[in-house]
C-alpha positions in Angstrom: -23.0 -22.7 3.3 -21.9 -19.9 5.6 -20.7 -16.9 3.6 -19.6 -14.9 6.6 -16.0 -14.2 7.1 -14.5 -15.2 10.4 -13.4 -12.6 12.9 -9.7 -12.1 13.3 -9.7 -12.7 17.1 -6.2 -12.8 18.5 -4.4 -11.8 15.3 -2.2 -8.8 15.9 -0.3 -8.7 12.6 -1.9 -6.7 9.7 -0.3 -8.6 6.9 -1.3 -12.0 8.3 -4.9 -10.8 8.7 -5.1 -9.5 5.2 -3.5 -12.6 3.6 -6.3 -14.8 5.1 -10.0 -14.2 4.5 -10.9 -12.5 7.8 -13.6 -9.8 8.5 -11.8 -6.5 8.6 -12.8 -2.9 9.2 -10.4 -0.5 7.3 -9.0 2.1 9.7 -6.3 3.5 7.4 -8.0 7.0 7.1 -8.1 7.2 10.9 -4.4 6.4 11.1 -3.6 8.9 8.4 -5.5 11.6 10.3 -3.5 10.6 13.5 -0.2 10.9 11.7 -1.1 14.1 9.9 -2.1 15.8 13.2 1.2 14.8 14.7 1.7 15.2 18.4 4.5 14.2 20.7 2.4 11.6 22.6 -0.7 9.7 21.5 -2.6 7.7 24.0 -4.7 4.7 22.9 -7.1 3.8 25.7 -9.3 0.9 24.6 -10.3 -2.4 26.1 -8.4 -5.6 25.4 -9.0 -7.1 21.9 -10.0 -3.7 20.5 -7.3 -3.6 17.7 -4.6 -1.4 19.3 -1.7 -3.7 18.4 -3.2 -4.4 14.9 -3.5 -0.7 14.2 0.2 -0.2 15.2 1.3 -3.0 13.0 -0.4 -1.3 10.0 1.9 1.7 10.3 5.1 -0.3 10.8 7.3 -1.1 7.8 
C-alpha cells in the first residue's frame, strides 16, 4: 500500500485542494508576511506550476 499523498498538479483552488487528500506545503505565514509588509505592487516571478494562482486563491474570500 502506498501511503504517499498525491501531488496537486493542476489544481489552482485552495479549498478544492484542502478538501481532497493532496500533498500540501503550508505557505500561510509567507502570505501573512507579504500582506503585513504592504506595498503598492507585488511581483510574483516563478515558473509555471509553481503555485502562484493557488497562493492567490488562499487570500481570496
